[in-house]
C-alpha positions in Angstrom: 0.0 0.0 0.0 1.4 3.3 -1.0 0.5 6.9 -1.7 1.9 8.6 -4.8 1.4 12.3 -5.6 1.3 13.8 -9.1 1.1 17.5 -9.8 0.0 17.5 -13.5 -1.9 15.4 -16.0 1.5 14.5 -17.6 2.8 13.2 -14.3 -0.4 11.2 -13.9 0.1 9.6 -17.3 3.7 8.8 -16.4 2.5 7.0 -13.3 0.1 5.0 -15.5 3.1 4.1 -17.7 5.1 2.9 -14.6 2.2 0.7 -13.6 2.0 -0.8 -17.1 5.6 -2.1 -16.7 4.4 -4.3 -13.9 1.4 -5.9 -15.7 1.4 -9.4 -17.2 -2.2 -9.8 -18.2 -5.4 -10.7 -16.3 -5.2 -7.8 -13.8 -8.2 -5.7 -12.8 -7.4 -2.1 -12.0 -10.3 -0.6 -10.0 -10.4 3.2 -9.8 -12.2 5.0 -6.9 -12.6 8.8 -7.0 -14.8 11.5 -8.3 -15.0 13.3 -11.6 -11.9 15.0 -12.9 -9.5 13.1 -10.6 -7.3 11.8 -13.5 -8.7 8.3 -14.1 -8.6 8.7 -17.9 -5.2 10.4 -17.9 -3.8 7.5 -15.8 -5.4 5.1 -18.3 -3.9 7.0 -21.2 -0.4 6.5 -19.7 -1.0 2.9 -18.9 -2.1 2.2 -22.4 1.0 4.0 -23.8 3.1 1.8 -21.5 1.5 -1.2 -23.1 2.2 -0.1 -26.6 -1.1 1.7 -27.4 0.1 5.0 -28.7 -3.1 7.1 -28.9 -6.9 7.2 -28.9 -7.6 6.6 -25.3 -10.7 8.4 -24.1 -13.3 8.0 -21.4 -15.8 5.3 -22.2 -18.6 7.3 -20.7 -21.2 6.6 -23.4 -19.8 3.4 -24.8 -19.4 1.7 -21.4 -16.2 -0.1 -22.6 -13.4 0.7 -25.0 -11.0 -1.9 -26.2 -7.4 -1.2 -27.0 -4.8 -3.6 -28.3 -1.1 -3.5 -27.6 1.4 -5.7 -25.7 -1.6 -6.6 -23.6 -5.2 -5.9 -24.4 -6.8 -3.2 -22.3 -10.6 -3.1 -21.6 -11.5 0.4 -20.2 -14.9 0.4 -18.5 -17.0 3.3 -17.2 -19.4 2.0 -14.6 -20.8 5.4 -13.7 -24.3 4.5 -15.0 -24.3 0.9 -13.7 -26.7 0.6 -10.9 -27.3 -3.1 -10.5 -26.4 -6.7 -11.5 -28.5 -6.5 -14.7 -26.7 -3.4 -15.8 -23.3 -5.0 -15.0 -24.1 -8.2 -16.9 -25.1 -6.1 -19.9 -21.6 -4.5 -20.1 -20.0 -7.9 -20.7 -17.8 -7.4 -17.6 -17.8 -11.0 -16.5 -16.8 -12.2 -20.0 -13.9 -9.8 -20.1 -12.6 -11.1 -16.8 -11.8 -14.4 -18.6 -9.8 -13.3 -21.6 -6.4 -12.4 -20.1 -6.4 -8.7 -20.8 -6.2 -5.8 -18.4 -9.5 -4.4 -17.2 -9.4 -0.8 -16.1 -12.6 0.2 -14.3 -13.7 3.8 -13.7 -16.3 4.3 -11.0 -15.6 1.0 -9.3 -17.6 2.2 -6.4 -20.7 1.2 -8.3 -19.6 -2.5 -8.8 -17.5 -3.1 -5.7 -19.3 -6.3 -4.8 -18.3 -7.8 -8.2 -14.6 -6.9 -8.2 -12.2 -9.8 -7.9 -10.5 -10.1 -4.5 -7.1 -9.5 -6.1 -8.1 -6.4 -7.9 -5.5 -3.5 -7.9 -7.4 -0.8 -6.1 -6.5 2.9 -6.8 -8.2 5.6 -4.8 -7.6 9.0 -6.2 -8.1 12.2 -4.2 -7.4 15.9 -4.9 -4.2 17.2 -3.3 -3.4 20.8 -2.2 -3.0 22.3 -5.7 -5.6 22.3 -8.4 -3.7 19.6 -10.5 -2.2 17.7 -7.6 -3.6 14.2 -7.1 -2.9 11.6 -4.5 -3.0 8.0 -5.7 -3.5 5.4 -2.9 -2.6 2.1 -4.5 -3.4 -1.3 -3.0 -2.5 -4.7 -4.5 0.6 -3.8 -6.4 4.2 -2.8 -5.5 5.8 -0.1 -7.6 
């Protein structure tokens, strides 16, 4: 368990790249934190670290975006998921079985469905407008 501070979106992306170096496939990265905390910036860096050069955006309306690189990344937005039926409709459980990396925004909404070994990343605002504090559990950096 560790807290890491970033002071800009670029530093948040760099943190995502650093996390990508540790991934081997099959991981679930569960983000906890409000809007504008840097979840998508982190995911952009993570994807870049896995050989996905561009095109990462929030899957707000699509619910899931798929990216292909050294490891496949399945980027979920669970903001509008409010029950098990909604969760099943996203295909979440099928994605768990295919060996890619699942990155889940708004994990608060599906906490009961997260695997026990999920990497949990709680993001909070720091002192400055762009400062973020990432509390990471389930992974050593």
